[in-house]
ZAKEMAR-400140 format. One record per residue (C-alpha): x, y, z; residue in three letters; chain. Coordinates in steps of 0.1 Angstrom, whole numbers, plus 5000, padded with zeros to 4 digits. Layout:
% residues N
R     c1     c2     c3   residuo   cadena
R      X      Y      Z       ala        A
...
//
This chain:
% residues 695
R     c1     c2     c3   residuo   cadena
R   2840   3145   3410       unk        A
R   2876   3145   3389       unk        A
R   2880   3183   3379       unk        A
R   2885   3186   3339       unk        A
R   2922   3194   3329       unk        A
R   2922   3219   3304       unk        A
R   2928   3207   3279       unk        A
R   2952   3235   3256       unk        A
R   2971   3239   3295       unk        A
R   2980   3201   3296       unk        A
R   2987   3201   3254       unk        A
R   3009   3234   3262       unk        A
R   3032   3212   3288       unk        A
R   3040   3187   3266       unk        A
R   3045   3206   3232       unk        A
R   3066   3234   3257       unk        A
R   3090   3199   3264       unk        A
R   3086   3192   3223       unk        A
R   3100   3228   3215       unk        A
R   3131   3224   3243       unk        A
R   3141   3186   3224       unk        A
R   3138   3205   3193       unk        A
R   3169   3225   3196       unk        A
R   3184   3188   3202       unk        A
R   3187   3177   3173       unk        A
R   3215   3198   3162       unk        A
R   3233   3165   3184       unk        A
R   3252   3149   3160       unk        A
R   3239   3114   3153       unk        A
R   3263   3090   3140       unk        A
R   3243   3061   3152       unk        A
R   3218   3046   3131       unk        A
R   3190   3019   3132       unk        A
R   3206   2979   3141       unk        A
R   3200   2952   3118       unk        A
R   3182   2922   3127       unk        A
R   3193   2893   3103       unk        A
R   3177   2858   3102       unk        A
R   3197   2827   3102       unk        A
R   3176   2802   3112       unk        A
R   3138   2796   3110       unk        A
R   3114   2767   3116       unk        A
R   3078   2764   3120       unk        A
R   3054   2792   3121       unk        A
R   3071   2824   3127       unk        A
R   3053   2857   3125       unk        A
R   3069   2892   3123       unk        A
R   3044   2924   3134       unk        A
R   3058   2960   3127       unk        A
R   3047   2976   3168       unk        A
R   3031   3013   3151       unk        A
R   3014   2997   3122       unk        A
R   3004   2964   3138       unk        A
R   3007   2950   3103       unk        A
R   3027   2921   3096       unk        A
R   3056   2910   3068       unk        A
R   3044   2890   3044       unk        A
R   3065   2853   3044       unk        A
R   3090   2862   3015       unk        A
R   3104   2886   3042       unk        A
R   3107   2864   3066       unk        A
R   3134   2844   3052       unk        A
R   3171   2834   3063       unk        A
R   3193   2864   3053       unk        A
R   3169   2892   3053       unk        A
R   3164   2916   3084       unk        A
R   3146   2939   3103       unk        A
R   3154   2964   3129       unk        A
R   3136   2980   3164       unk        A
R   3101   2988   3158       unk        A
R   3089   2949   3156       unk        A
R   3075   2914   3174       unk        A
R   3085   2884   3170       unk        A
R   3067   2851   3176       unk        A
R   3071   2815   3178       unk        A
R   3042   2790   3175       unk        A
R   3047   2758   3199       unk        A
R   3066   2736   3173       unk        A
R   3086   2762   3157       unk        A
R   3122   2781   3163       unk        A
R   3138   2817   3156       unk        A
R   3179   2822   3155       unk        A
R   3179   2862   3153       unk        A
R   3215   2875   3147       unk        A
R   3218   2909   3162       unk        A
R   3242   2936   3138       unk        A
R   3262   2938   3175       unk        A
R   3271   2903   3176       unk        A
R   3242   2889   3199       unk        A
R   3226   2857   3192       unk        A
R   3192   2853   3203       unk        A
R   3166   2822   3203       unk        A
R   3131   2819   3204       unk        A
R   3122   2783   3209       unk        A
R   3087   2769   3212       unk        A
R   3057   2791   3216       unk        A
R   3073   2826   3227       unk        A
R   3067   2869   3217       unk        A
R   3102   2888   3217       unk        A
R   3097   2924   3208       unk        A
R   3124   2949   3195       unk        A
R   3118   2982   3214       unk        A
R   3153   3001   3205       unk        A
R   3182   2993   3193       unk        A
R   3210   3018   3177       unk        A
R   3247   3010   3169       unk        A
R   3276   3035   3154       unk        A
R   3289   3026   3119       unk        A
R   3319   3001   3121       unk        A
R   3343   2993   3096       unk        A
R   3332   2961   3069       unk        A
R   3355   2930   3064       unk        A
R   3352   2890   3055       unk        A
R   3355   2886   3095       unk        A
R   3334   2860   3105       unk        A
R   3308   2878   3141       unk        A
R   3309   2849   3158       unk        A
R   3351   2855   3152       unk        A
R   3344   2885   3173       unk        A
R   3358   2887   3212       unk        A
R   3333   2922   3216       unk        A
R   3308   2939   3197       unk        A
R   3323   2956   3160       unk        A
R   3311   2994   3175       unk        A
R   3288   3009   3203       unk        A
R   3250   2999   3207       unk        A
R   3217   3006   3223       unk        A
R   3194   2975   3226       unk        A
R   3161   2971   3247       unk        A
R   3145   2941   3240       unk        A
R   3108   2929   3258       unk        A
R   3102   2892   3264       unk        A
R   3063   2890   3265       unk        A
R   3067   2854   3273       unk        A
R   3082   2820   3263       unk        A
R   3117   2814   3259       unk        A
R   3144   2832   3248       unk        A
R   3182   2822   3249       unk        A
R   3208   2849   3244       unk        A
R   3241   2848   3239       unk        A
R   3257   2886   3239       unk        A
R   3291   2897   3235       unk        A
R   3310   2916   3254       unk        A
R   3299   2956   3252       unk        A
R   3316   2985   3247       unk        A
R   3318   3012   3278       unk        A
R   3288   3032   3262       unk        A
R   3270   3001   3250       unk        A
R   3240   2989   3270       unk        A
R   3221   2960   3266       unk        A
R   3188   2955   3286       unk        A
R   3157   2928   3283       unk        A
R   3128   2929   3296       unk        A
R   3097   2909   3312       unk        A
R   3066   2910   3330       unk        A
R   3089   2886   3353       unk        A
R   3118   2912   3358       unk        A
R   3146   2930   3336       unk        A
R   3182   2919   3327       unk        A
R   3212   2947   3324       unk        A
R   3237   2927   3303       unk        A
R   3274   2933   3300       unk        A
R   3285   2904   3276       unk        A
R   3265   2870   3288       unk        A
R   3250   2834   3279       unk        A
R   3218   2822   3294       unk        A
R   3178   2825   3295       unk        A
R   3155   2845   3301       unk        A
R   3117   2826   3312       unk        A
R   3080   2838   3309       unk        A
R   3057   2812   3317       unk        A
R   3015   2828   3318       unk        A
R   2995   2809   3343       unk        A
R   2962   2806   3344       unk        A
R   2939   2834   3352       unk        A
R   2969   2858   3350       unk        A
R   3003   2864   3359       unk        A
R   3035   2851   3351       unk        A
R   3063   2831   3363       unk        A
R   3098   2826   3350       unk        A
R   3130   2849   3358       unk        A
R   3165   2844   3340       unk        A
R   3189   2812   3339       unk        A
R   3226   2822   3331       unk        A
R   3255   2797   3322       unk        A
R   3280   2828   3313       unk        A
R   3290   2856   3330       unk        A
R   3265   2875   3348       unk        A
R   3239   2898   3349       unk        A
R   3217   2923   3367       unk        A
R   3187   2914   3374       unk        A
R   3160   2935   3394       unk        A
R   3129   2919   3395       unk        A
R   3094   2935   3394       unk        A
R   3095   2949   3433       unk        A
R   3127   2968   3421       unk        A
R   3150   2947   3438       unk        A
R   3186   2942   3416       unk        A
R   3202   2915   3424       unk        A
R   3236   2895   3405       unk        A
R   3230   2860   3387       unk        A
R   3263   2845   3382       unk        A
R   3271   2819   3360       unk        A
R   3253   2785   3372       unk        A
R   3226   2805   3394       unk        A
R   3193   2811   3381       unk        A
R   3162   2834   3395       unk        A
R   3121   2827   3399       unk        A
R   3097   2852   3404       unk        A
R   3057   2855   3404       unk        A
R   3035   2877   3396       unk        A
R   2999   2884   3401       unk        A
R   2974   2895   3375       unk        A
R   2987   2935   3378       unk        A
R   3019   2924   3375       unk        A
R   3024   2929   3410       unk        A
R   3054   2905   3427       unk        A
R   3041   2874   3450       unk        A
R   3060   2865   3475       unk        A
R   3103   2866   3474       unk        A
R   3126   2860   3443       unk        A
R   3141   2827   3446       unk        A
R   3179   2823   3435       unk        A
R   3190   2781   3430       unk        A
R   3217   2767   3415       unk        A
R   3211   2752   3383       unk        A
R   3207   2716   3376       unk        A
R   3237   2702   3353       unk        A
R   3207   2693   3328       unk        A
R   3194   2731   3325       unk        A
R   3228   2742   3321       unk        A
R   3234   2716   3293       unk        A
R   3203   2723   3276       unk        A
R   3209   2767   3278       unk        A
R   3247   2759   3259       unk        A
R   3229   2733   3231       unk        A
R   3207   2765   3221       unk        A
R   3236   2784   3224       unk        A
R   3261   2760   3202       unk        A
R   3232   2756   3179       unk        A
R   3229   2798   3176       unk        A
R   3265   2799   3171       unk        A
R   3269   2773   3140       unk        A
R   3236   2788   3127       unk        A
R   3259   2823   3128       unk        A
R   3288   2812   3117       unk        A
R   3293   2822   3082       unk        A
R   3277   2854   3085       unk        A
R   3307   2884   3084       unk        A
R   3306   2917   3088       unk        A
R   3307   2926   3051       unk        A
R   3274   2907   3057       unk        A
R   3260   2920   3090       unk        A
R   3269   2964   3069       unk        A
R   3244   2952   3038       unk        A
R   3224   2943   3060       unk        A
R   3227   2981   3083       unk        A
R   3218   2992   3043       unk        A
R   3186   2969   3044       unk        A
R   3171   2986   3071       unk        A
R   3185   3021   3070       unk        A
R   3177   3033   3033       unk        A
R   3195   3057   3015       unk        A
R   3172   3090   3009       unk        A
R   3170   3096   2968       unk        A
R   3189   3132   2969       unk        A
R   3165   3158   2946       unk        A
R   3175   3172   2920       unk        A
R   3192   3206   2935       unk        A
R   3206   3230   2920       unk        A
R   3243   3244   2922       unk        A
R   3246   3271   2947       unk        A
R   3264   3291   2931       unk        A
R   3245   3289   2896       unk        A
R   3210   3297   2924       unk        A
R   3222   3329   2933       unk        A
R   3255   3335   2918       unk        A
R   3295   3336   2932       unk        A
R   3290   3372   2948       unk        A
R   3264   3360   2968       unk        A
R   3277   3326   2977       unk        A
R   3299   3344   2991       unk        A
R   3279   3364   3013       unk        A
R   3263   3327   3025       unk        A
R   3294   3311   3031       unk        A
R   3306   3342   3054       unk        A
R   3272   3343   3071       unk        A
R   3275   3304   3078       unk        A
R   3312   3306   3091       unk        A
R   3298   3337   3116       unk        A
R   3271   3312   3127       unk        A
R   3291   3288   3131       unk        A
R   3318   3306   3152       unk        A
R   3292   3318   3171       unk        A
R   3274   3286   3177       unk        A
R   3302   3265   3186       unk        A
R   3315   3290   3214       unk        A
R   3312   3286   3249       unk        A
R   3292   3317   3262       unk        A
R   3281   3334   3296       unk        A
R   3248   3356   3308       unk        A
R   3261   3373   3335       unk        A
R   3229   3399   3337       unk        A
R   3245   3423   3312       unk        A
R   3226   3429   3275       unk        A
R   3222   3398   3262       unk        A
R   3242   3405   3229       unk        A
R   3226   3406   3193       unk        A
R   3249   3387   3176       unk        A
R   3244   3352   3198       unk        A
R   3206   3356   3187       unk        A
R   3190   3332   3161       unk        A
R   3155   3336   3144       unk        A
R   3145   3323   3107       unk        A
R   3153   3355   3092       unk        A
R   3188   3355   3104       unk        A
R   3191   3317   3093       unk        A
R   3176   3326   3059       unk        A
R   3188   3361   3049       unk        A
R   3212   3363   3018       unk        A
R   3196   3335   3002       unk        A
R   3206   3305   3013       unk        A
R   3194   3276   2998       unk        A
R   3185   3235   3000       unk        A
R   3220   3230   2992       unk        A
R   3232   3252   3022       unk        A
R   3207   3232   3046       unk        A
R   3218   3200   3035       unk        A
R   3258   3212   3033       unk        A
R   3256   3226   3072       unk        A
R   3233   3188   3080       unk        A
R   3262   3169   3070       unk        A
R   3290   3191   3085       unk        A
R   3275   3186   3117       unk        A
R   3271   3154   3115       unk        A
R   3233   3152   3110       unk        A
R   3233   3145   3071       unk        A
R   3199   3125   3071       unk        A
R   3182   3151   3085       unk        A
R   3197   3171   3060       unk        A
R   3188   3149   3030       unk        A
R   3152   3149   3045       unk        A
R   3148   3186   3051       unk        A
R   3158   3189   3016       unk        A
R   3135   3161   3001       unk        A
R   3106   3181   3019       unk        A
R   3118   3216   3009       unk        A
R   3116   3203   2970       unk        A
R   3079   3188   2986       unk        A
R   3072   3217   2991       unk        A
R   3059   3203   3030       unk        A
R   3087   3225   3040       unk        A
R   3084   3265   3022       unk        A
R   3081   3304   3030       unk        A
R   3042   3299   3035       unk        A
R   3045   3280   3060       unk        A
R   3080   3297   3073       unk        A
R   3095   3266   3074       unk        A
R   3084   3242   3098       unk        A
R   3055   3224   3082       unk        A
R   3055   3190   3093       unk        A
R   3084   3188   3112       unk        A
R   3079   3160   3135       unk        A
R   3072   3139   3099       unk        A
R   3103   3152   3083       unk        A
R   3123   3139   3115       unk        A
R   3108   3106   3116       unk        A
R   3128   3090   3094       unk        A
R   3159   3105   3107       unk        A
R   3184   3089   3135       unk        A
R   3173   3122   3152       unk        A
R   3140   3107   3162       unk        A
R   3148   3093   3197       unk        A
R   3159   3124   3206       unk        A
R   3121   3136   3207       unk        A
R   3115   3111   3236       unk        A
R   3102   3072   3230       unk        A
R   3069   3088   3229       unk        A
R   3071   3111   3193       unk        A
R   3063   3140   3208       unk        A
R   3057   3161   3174       unk        A
R   3067   3198   3177       unk        A
R   3059   3203   3139       unk        A
R   3026   3224   3152       unk        A
R   3031   3242   3182       unk        A
R   2997   3252   3187       unk        A
R   3000   3269   3149       unk        A
R   3038   3283   3155       unk        A
R   3063   3286   3130       unk        A
R   3097   3293   3127       unk        A
R   3095   3332   3130       unk        A
R   3079   3327   3164       unk        A
R   3111   3316   3177       unk        A
R   3141   3333   3186       unk        A
R   3171   3315   3210       unk        A
R   3203   3329   3227       unk        A
R   3230   3297   3212       unk        A
R   3264   3285   3228       unk        A
R   3287   3253   3233       unk        A
R   3285   3254   3267       unk        A
R   3266   3284   3284       unk        A
R   3271   3294   3319       unk        A
R   3246   3312   3335       unk        A
R   3255   3332   3367       unk        A
R   3245   3367   3377       unk        A
R   3261   3373   3414       unk        A
R   3284   3397   3412       unk        A
R   3303   3423   3430       unk        A
R   3287   3460   3427       unk        A
R   3310   3491   3445       unk        A
R   3303   3521   3461       unk        A
R   3315   3549   3480       unk        A
R   3303   3570   3509       unk        A
R   3292   3606   3508       unk        A
R   3278   3616   3541       unk        A
R   3255   3590   3544       unk        A
R   3247   3579   3509       unk        A
R   3259   3551   3492       unk        A
R   3277   3566   3454       unk        A
R   3276   3534   3425       unk        A
R   3314   3529   3416       unk        A
R   3318   3518   3375       unk        A
R   3352   3531   3371       unk        A
R   3371   3512   3395       unk        A
R   3406   3521   3382       unk        A
R   3416   3544   3404       unk        A
R   3417   3520   3433       unk        A
R   3438   3495   3449       unk        A
R   3413   3474   3458       unk        A
R   3380   3473   3482       unk        A
R   3374   3469   3517       unk        A
R   3351   3447   3535       unk        A
R   3349   3437   3578       unk        A
R   3372   3409   3591       unk        A
R   3360   3384   3608       unk        A
R   3386   3385   3632       unk        A
R   3375   3394   3666       unk        A
R   3391   3424   3669       unk        A
R   3365   3454   3663       unk        A
R   3388   3477   3644       unk        A
R   3409   3448   3622       unk        A
R   3395   3446   3585       unk        A
R   3401   3425   3554       unk        A
R   3413   3447   3518       unk        A
R   3407   3430   3490       unk        A
R   3437   3439   3467       unk        A
R   3427   3447   3421       unk        A
R   3457   3435   3411       unk        A
R   3468   3402   3433       unk        A
R   3428   3389   3444       unk        A
R   3445   3384   3476       unk        A
R   3430   3392   3511       unk        A
R   3449   3416   3532       unk        A
R   3447   3420   3565       unk        A
R   3445   3462   3577       unk        A
R   3442   3479   3613       unk        A
R   3438   3508   3619       unk        A
R   3472   3530   3637       unk        A
R   3455   3559   3657       unk        A
R   3484   3577   3662       unk        A
R   3492   3578   3618       unk        A
R   3451   3581   3610       unk        A
R   3458   3555   3586       unk        A
R   3449   3519   3577       unk        A
R   3484   3500   3582       unk        A
R   3488   3462   3570       unk        A
R   3494   3435   3597       unk        A
R   3522   3420   3581       unk        A
R   3543   3444   3562       unk        A
R   3530   3479   3581       unk        A
R   3523   3495   3544       unk        A
R   3501   3522   3548       unk        A
R   3465   3529   3534       unk        A
R   3452   3561   3523       unk        A
R   3417   3568   3529       unk        A
R   3419   3570   3492       unk        A
R   3428   3540   3482       unk        A
R   3406   3524   3506       unk        A
R   3373   3541   3499       unk        A
R   3361   3515   3483       unk        A
R   3333   3492   3493       unk        A
R   3319   3462   3477       unk        A
R   3285   3439   3481       unk        A
R   3272   3409   3464       unk        A
R   3242   3416   3439       unk        A
R   3225   3398   3418       unk        A
R   3213   3408   3383       unk        A
R   3181   3402   3367       unk        A
R   3185   3389   3333       unk        A
R   3167   3420   3307       unk        A
R   3148   3399   3280       unk        A
R   3123   3430   3279       unk        A
R   3128   3435   3242       unk        A
R   3126   3399   3228       unk        A
R   3091   3396   3220       unk        A
R   3086   3362   3200       unk        A
R   3059   3337   3212       unk        A
R   3089   3314   3225       unk        A
R   3125   3330   3236       unk        A
R   3153   3298   3243       unk        A
R   3186   3297   3256       unk        A
R   3201   3267   3248       unk        A
R   3237   3251   3248       unk        A
R   3254   3228   3224       unk        A
R   3267   3210   3252       unk        A
R   3264   3214   3286       unk        A
R   3243   3245   3306       unk        A
R   3252   3254   3343       unk        A
R   3231   3275   3366       unk        A
R   3256   3287   3394       unk        A
R   3233   3316   3410       unk        A
R   3203   3322   3413       unk        A
R   3190   3341   3389       unk        A
R   3162   3359   3372       unk        A
R   3148   3368   3339       unk        A
R   3124   3394   3330       unk        A
R   3090   3391   3318       unk        A
R   3099   3399   3274       unk        A
R   3074   3418   3247       unk        A
R   3055   3391   3236       unk        A
R   3014   3392   3243       unk        A
R   3005   3360   3236       unk        A
R   2994   3342   3266       unk        A
R   3010   3314   3264       unk        A
R   3047   3331   3255       unk        A
R   3073   3312   3273       unk        A
R   3115   3307   3284       unk        A
R   3128   3278   3268       unk        A
R   3161   3270   3290       unk        A
R   3175   3234   3272       unk        A
R   3207   3216   3271       unk        A
R   3217   3190   3243       unk        A
R   3236   3170   3266       unk        A
R   3233   3182   3304       unk        A
R   3216   3206   3327       unk        A
R   3230   3215   3360       unk        A
R   3217   3233   3388       unk        A
R   3240   3245   3414       unk        A
R   3225   3233   3449       unk        A
R   3201   3253   3466       unk        A
R   3196   3277   3438       unk        A
R   3165   3302   3427       unk        A
R   3152   3302   3392       unk        A
R   3127   3329   3385       unk        A
R   3108   3338   3351       unk        A
R   3082   3370   3357       unk        A
R   3070   3361   3324       unk        A
R   3043   3331   3319       unk        A
R   3060   3302   3312       unk        A
R   3091   3284   3320       unk        A
R   3108   3250   3309       unk        A
R   3139   3234   3315       unk        A
R   3150   3206   3294       unk        A
R   3181   3184   3286       unk        A
R   3190   3151   3269       unk        A
R   3208   3141   3298       unk        A
R   3192   3132   3335       unk        A
R   3176   3165   3347       unk        A
R   3186   3164   3388       unk        A
R   3167   3198   3413       unk        A
R   3182   3193   3448       unk        A
R   3167   3217   3470       unk        A
R   3158   3241   3440       unk        A
R   3134   3265   3438       unk        A
R   3115   3272   3401       unk        A
R   3092   3300   3393       unk        A
R   3073   3311   3363       unk        A
R   3036   3337   3364       unk        A
R   3015   3302   3348       unk        A
R   3034   3275   3345       unk        A
R   3067   3253   3353       unk        A
R   3077   3226   3333       unk        A
R   3106   3205   3335       unk        A
R   3119   3175   3307       unk        A
R   3146   3144   3300       unk        A
R   3155   3126   3274       unk        A
R   3167   3103   3300       unk        A
R   3160   3107   3339       unk        A
R   3144   3142   3362       unk        A
R   3154   3136   3395       unk        A
R   3142   3158   3424       unk        A
R   3146   3161   3457       unk        A
R   3133   3187   3482       unk        A
R   3129   3215   3459       unk        A
R   3091   3239   3450       unk        A
R   3076   3248   3424       unk        A
R   3055   3282   3424       unk        A
R   3033   3301   3404       unk        A
R   3036   3338   3404       unk        A
R   2999   3351   3392       unk        A
R   2962   3337   3406       unk        A
R   2965   3300   3388       unk        A
R   2986   3278   3369       unk        A
R   3003   3242   3366       unk        A
R   3030   3224   3360       unk        A
R   3040   3195   3339       unk        A
R   3070   3171   3341       unk        A
R   3087   3145   3318       unk        A
R   3111   3118   3315       unk        A
R   3118   3091   3290       unk        A
R   3126   3068   3311       unk        A
R   3123   3074   3350       unk        A
R   3107   3106   3374       unk        A
R   3117   3104   3404       unk        A
R   3110   3128   3431       unk        A
R   3117   3127   3469       unk        A
R   3105   3156   3482       unk        A
R   3086   3182   3463       unk        A
R   3065   3209   3471       unk        A
R   3037   3233   3449       unk        A
R   3035   3265   3457       unk        A
R   3022   3301   3449       unk        A
R   2986   3304   3436       unk        A
R   2956   3282   3427       unk        A
R   2974   3247   3412       unk        A
R   2951   3241   3385       unk        A
R   2966   3211   3369       unk        A
R   3000   3187   3376       unk        A
R   3005   3165   3350       unk        A
R   3038   3139   3354       unk        A
R   3043   3114   3326       unk        A
R   3073   3090   3326       unk        A
R   3082   3048   3320       unk        A
R   3079   3044   3350       unk        A
R   3068   3076   3380       unk        A
R   3085   3070   3416       unk        A
R   3070   3098   3445       unk        A
R   3079   3099   3477       unk        A
R   3069   3132   3502       unk        A
R   3050   3145   3476       unk        A
R   3020   3166   3483       unk        A
R   2997   3173   3456       unk        A
R   2975   3209   3462       unk        A
R   2938   3204   3470       unk        A
R   2918   3212   3440       unk        A
R   2937   3205   3414       unk        A
R   2937   3177   3390       unk        A
R   2965   3158   3391       unk        A
R   2976   3134   3353       unk        A
R   2999   3107   3362       unk        A
R   3015   3086   3333       unk        A
R   3031   3058   3325       unk        A
R   3045   3029   3306       unk        A
R   3019   3001   3318       unk        A
R   2998   3025   3334       unk        A
R   2972   3020   3370       unk        A
R   2969   2982   3382       unk        A
R   2933   2971   3377       unk        A
R   2923   3002   3357       unk        A
R   2925   3031   3384       unk        A
R   2953   3023   3409       unk        A
R   2992   3030   3415       unk        A
R   3016   3013   3428       unk        A
R   3020   3014   3466       unk        A
R   3046   3011   3490       unk        A
R   3080   2997   3466       unk        A
R   3091   3010   3427       unk        A
R   3080   2989   3398       unk        A
R   3093   2995   3363       unk        A
R   3067   3007   3345       unk        A
R   3041   3019   3369       unk        A
R   3032   3046   3390       unk        A
R   3042   3042   3421       unk        A
R   3034   3060   3454       unk        A
R   3065   3053   3478       unk        A
R   3058   3070   3508       unk        A
R   3042   3103   3520       unk        A
R   3019   3108   3490       unk        A
R   2991   3128   3500       unk        A
R   2963   3150   3484       unk        A
R   2947   3177   3497       unk        A
R   2960   3179   3541       unk        A
R   2994   3170   3543       unk        A
R   2974   3140   3566       unk        A
R   2956   3128   3534       unk        A
R   2984   3106   3523       unk        A
R   2978   3075   3499       unk        A
R   2992   3045   3510       unk        A
R   2970   3019   3498       unk        A
R   2937   3012   3478       unk        A
R   2914   3022   3503       unk        A
R   2933   3059   3513       unk        A
R   2935   3061   3478       unk        A
R   2899   3057   3470       unk        A
R   2898   3078   3499       unk        A
R   2920   3106   3490       unk        A
R   2925   3104   3453       unk        A
R   2893   3117   3438       unk        A
R   2913   3138   3414       unk        A
R   2941   3119   3412       unk        A
R   2943   3095   3376       unk        A
R   2967   3073   3372       unk        A
R   2966   3065   3329       unk        A
R   2987   3041   3300       unk        A
R   3004   3072   3277       unk        A
//
């Protein structure tokens, strides 16, 4: 019988990762939705918005019109659609085919009258992810910038492209499954087959694979040299696409970008000097400058009391009569003008107001901006977390934040007792026993130079002597000792429901660290540690929160190697890219609790132990989940969500990695470590509390 997971706990961990992501909306987002322009259409072509499932009217599917990410294009047997992407890519759907534009973002560029086809490379950085469901798709991709990406996914594999021309084919088979692959005439692609094997396919080569009805690969990937007639056919499609787009200029592409990124009408906002007066405006500007200066300074948490001037809550942000205009000014300054516009409109429309503490339907506000992807491709809602409002949050902010609570403590001996010394100005340094074999040799560390001086005891002089120089050191000079101690970060006075430690760029946890419990009485109170870019945790370290819930999150990949993470009731780890965990421990320190893991792309775990009290639940969600050496504890409820969900409505994939699936690669067990689930029979036997789901 499947153990029922407490829904609020599951929602909490998902929402918790969303809260960490909420801090990341301060990241400048210069990229906008890319535009996809119809440059040639023949026959019946249908365009459907994926989210609403609504089809565009025929009047919007004409040459010169544009769409963006989130749409699928479907062509009938005798139809053709040639599409020009605003980064210069050309794709052709010929015959019965269906393609979905999953992601397409592009940075701004200088609009000129130069033809897009004349460009050797894309005009600006871009990120593109397409899905070919079935049919033939021909592509001609311009050379990409270093930070750009272009990926085509399909039931028969995926192709990572840097600047090439070729064809991808997917042919559905009677009874289920597909055949197909990639054929190249220019450049090369990194092709990953459904079994997870990556092959470089060069010009004049093709690969072909077959899958069964469950999406599993049948047999080996076949690589062949393309026959000349195939090369000629692909070249013909490429030439036709180039001719269709020959007259399209960067000016026209820029207009298409405006079409898919409409400007928000500006509300009638009063001038701040008229609204609050000149003196108050000066106070607002001074407070703004102080806040910006503090946020954009590097910070270190070393165990000393957390400085109040680095703590931010709604009261601080809205004191001195901050106006809607100031929100817009600050957003524009930080590179988030579209967010500023959306928030200003929402305040004007009373969607965000003082009664709901200015949080309201924040997820809806962000959904119209270019920072929506920061909340994850599954659109994690953060606007209404357990009816929280902005008064329930407090944050410690910095640009780059380093957490290192290892520090030397100093003491002297008085008889047999240690007496702590806080003022070391009267001493030349401190001493420690030397690694030298002679018992009477010591190492003395100089405060002035940081050098280590080797000393020995001179019995005649009854003092310590520098071995190298013969200089004598009195007992007063050398009575100070030092020992390394790890200080607790004291959060006991912080009483909001959520307390965050957030960095605007990178965060590094360099030492073992313990955060004290807080004064919040909420049973779901939590500490969130998040980085707008990268979170780095030194190998072998332990992170413990003595309160209820602890969350670690970042926009870039989060990697835990031989790391232990502890909290009383639950731990969450999330990334808007990948999460990689190796030989690590997750532990609850109370009688019961659970764990949540979220990755927008890949959750890759190779060695993970769950420890502590009774583990009620373990929740994992990612486009692809790879598990090795993972032992789920007895009595716990396991929910594993992936893009494609279960095979045959129930099972993970076994023994290999398939994109979009939950993959039990090796040594995944439930209950006893011997209860390894390596095929369907053992999954049926041991995995009764393990559920494979599609998000």
